[in-house]
C-alpha positions in Angstrom: -97.4 -89.6 -195.2 -98.8 -89.3 -191.5 -102.6 -88.2 -190.1 -102.9 -84.5 -189.5 -103.0 -85.4 -186.2 -99.0 -86.6 -186.0 -98.3 -83.8 -188.1 -99.5 -81.9 -185.3 -98.2 -83.1 -182.5 -94.9 -83.1 -184.4 -92.0 -81.2 -182.2 -92.0 -77.3 -183.7 -88.4 -75.9 -185.6 -89.1 -72.3 -185.0 -87.6 -69.6 -187.1 -86.9 -66.7 -188.5 -87.3 -65.6 -192.2 -86.0 -61.7 -193.0 -86.9 -60.1 -196.0 -83.7 -58.8 -197.6 -85.3 -56.8 -200.6 -87.7 -55.1 -197.7 -85.3 -54.1 -195.0 -83.7 -51.0 -194.9 -81.0 -51.2 -191.6 -82.6 -49.0 -189.4 -81.4 -51.3 -186.2 -84.7 -51.3 -184.5 -84.4 -55.1 -184.2 -80.6 -54.6 -183.0 -82.1 -52.1 -179.9 -84.8 -53.9 -179.5 -83.0 -57.1 -178.7 -80.3 -55.3 -176.0 -82.8 -53.7 -174.6 -85.6 -56.8 -174.0 -82.6 -58.9 -172.5 -80.7 -56.8 -170.6 -78.0 -57.1 -172.9 -74.6 -55.2 -171.4 -72.9 -51.9 -173.0 -70.3 -53.3 -175.6 -71.6 -56.2 -176.3 -74.4 -57.4 -179.0 -76.1 -60.7 -180.0 -77.8 -59.2 -182.5 -75.5 -57.5 -185.8 -76.7 -55.9 -189.1 -74.4 -56.3 -191.6 -74.3 -54.8 -195.3 -73.4 -56.9 -198.4 -72.5 -54.3 -200.8 -69.5 -51.8 -200.5 -66.7 -52.0 -198.1 -67.6 -50.2 -195.7 -71.3 -51.0 -193.8 -74.3 -48.7 -195.4 -72.2 -48.5 -197.8 -73.6 -50.0 -201.5 -71.4 -51.7 -204.1 -70.5 -50.0 -207.6 -70.3 -46.5 -209.0 -72.7 -43.9 -209.7 -74.6 -44.2 -212.3 -74.2 -47.4 -212.9 -76.5 -49.7 -211.2 -75.6 -49.8 -207.2 -76.0 -53.2 -205.2 -76.7 -52.8 -201.1 -78.6 -55.3 -198.7 -79.2 -55.7 -194.8 -77.9 -59.2 -193.5 -79.4 -59.1 -189.7 -77.2 -61.7 -188.7 -77.4 -63.3 -184.4 -76.9 -67.0 -183.4 -78.8 -69.4 -186.1 -80.6 -71.4 -183.8 -79.9 -74.3 -186.2 -80.8 -77.6 -186.2 -77.7 -79.1 -186.3 -75.9 -76.9 -183.8 -71.9 -77.6 -184.5 -72.1 -75.8 -180.3 -73.8 -78.2 -178.8 -71.7 -81.2 -179.9 -68.7 -79.3 -178.3 -69.8 -78.4 -175.0 -68.7 -80.4 -172.3 -71.1 -79.7 -169.8 -74.8 -79.4 -171.4 -74.5 -75.4 -170.8 -75.5 -75.2 -174.6 -78.3 -77.2 -175.1 -81.2 -77.4 -178.3 -84.9 -77.3 -176.3 -86.6 -79.8 -178.2 -89.9 -78.0 -177.5 -88.6 -75.0 -179.4 -85.9 -75.8 -181.3 -84.2 -72.8 -180.2 -80.3 -73.4 -178.8 -80.5 -72.4 -175.5 -77.4 -71.2 -173.0 -77.4 -72.7 -169.3 -75.0 -69.2 -167.8 -75.0 -71.5 -164.6 -73.6 -74.8 -166.5 -71.1 -72.4 -168.5 -67.2 -73.2 -167.5 -66.6 -70.5 -169.5 -64.3 -72.9 -172.2 -65.6 -71.0 -174.6 -65.8 -74.2 -177.0 -68.7 -72.9 -178.6 -67.3 -70.4 -179.8 -64.1 -71.9 -181.7 -66.5 -74.4 -182.7 -70.1 -71.9 -184.1 -69.2 -71.1 -188.3 -70.6 -67.8 -187.9 -68.3 -65.5 -186.4 -69.5 -63.1 -184.1 -72.9 -64.5 -182.7 -71.5 -65.3 -179.5 -69.6 -63.4 -177.1 -68.0 -63.9 -173.9 -68.1 -61.8 -170.6 -64.3 -61.7 -169.3 -65.5 -59.2 -167.0 -68.5 -58.5 -164.7 -71.5 -57.3 -167.0 -71.1 -53.4 -167.0 -74.1 -50.7 -168.0 -74.1 -47.6 -168.8 -77.6 -47.0 -167.0 -78.1 -47.3 -163.2 -80.9 -49.3 -163.1 -82.2 -52.8 -165.0 -83.8 -53.3 -168.3 -85.0 -56.6 -169.8 -88.5 -58.6 -169.8 -89.6 -60.5 -167.4 -87.8 -63.9 -166.9 -84.6 -62.6 -168.7 -81.5 -64.6 -166.5 -79.3 -62.7 -164.9 -76.0 -62.1 -167.1 -73.1 -63.4 -165.5 -68.6 -63.1 -165.6 -66.8 -65.7 -167.6 -69.9 -67.0 -169.4 -70.7 -67.3 -173.0 -73.6 -65.3 -174.3 -76.4 -64.7 -177.3 -79.6 -64.9 -178.6 -81.8 -67.2 -176.7 -85.0 -66.5 -179.5 -86.1 -64.1 -176.3 -86.9 -67.8 -174.9 -88.4 -65.7 -171.8 -91.4 -64.1 -174.3 -91.7 -68.0 -175.8 -92.3 -69.2 -172.6 -95.5 -66.7 -172.7 -96.7 -67.4 -175.9 -94.9 -64.2 -177.4 -92.9 -63.4 -180.2 -89.0 -63.1 -179.8 -88.8 -58.4 -179.6 -86.9 -58.2 -182.6 -89.6 -59.3 -184.4 -92.0 -57.5 -182.9 -89.9 -54.6 -183.2 -90.1 -54.5 -187.2 -92.0 -52.3 -187.9 -91.8 -52.8 -191.9 -92.2 -56.8 -191.6 -89.1 -57.8 -192.5 -88.6 -60.2 -190.2 -90.7 -63.0 -190.0 -90.8 -65.7 -187.4 -93.1 -69.4 -186.8 -92.8 -72.5 -187.4 -90.6 -73.9 -190.3 -91.6 -77.7 -189.5 -96.1 -76.2 -190.2 -96.3 -76.0 -193.6 -99.7 -73.9 -193.0 -97.3 -71.3 -191.3 -95.9 -67.7 -192.7 -93.1 -68.5 -192.4 -93.0 -72.2 -194.5 -95.0 -70.1 -196.8 -92.4 -67.2 -197.6 -90.2 -69.6 -198.3 -92.5 -71.9 -200.9 -92.9 -68.6 -203.0 -89.7 -66.9 -201.8 -86.2 -67.2 -203.5 -84.3 -67.6 -200.2 -81.1 -68.3 -198.6 -79.6 -69.4 -195.8 -75.6 -68.5 -193.9 -73.3 -71.1 -195.0 -75.6 -73.8 -196.1 -72.2 -75.9 -196.1 -71.2 -76.4 -193.0 -74.1 -78.7 -192.4 -75.7 -76.8 -189.6 -79.4 -76.3 -191.4 -80.0 -72.8 -189.8 -82.9 -72.0 -188.8 -82.6 -68.2 -190.3 -83.4 -67.5 -193.6 -83.0 -64.7 -195.8 -85.2 -63.8 -198.5 -83.4 -62.3 -202.1 
């Protein structure tokens, strides 16, 4: 066992815990992500998937039988063992050693899309085939958001520009029913670690060995 000092100096592994029993699909996190990061038209970094019926927002079952519906916000999983980082030939996709967030360097990206092929989580990355287009004629987005570029791959950055200022990701701040929680998964005293210790939870595609830093309370 290490000392408290050693534990305090250990690298952080920042991640999300999302309560599917609380989330009701308002999409505030989806909108906050898009605005905060100035994400272009027809692109989403955060998607809201429905576990239930055959169509979004529909439950399974037939009335009066028991119905079932859960919402799963899905973005980059910021994996502890990211497949995308392993295949990037130029280091444009990399894991930040201080936070554990998987980041993207647009200036290095050569548009090969190998990271998209390697990632087991469909739809969490997008590729800009053209210059990003916007339906409004002025920029939105927080201070420090990098410029979006043609012929690069994009994805959730865990709002790294906000982390650098000691702030939480925009999606967490936008969730007013507290279904989204964020913190250091390596700190046993953090809120996210306490939730995982006390509640049933799951990860997406655990069999792929990536160990996502996004957990869903069920």
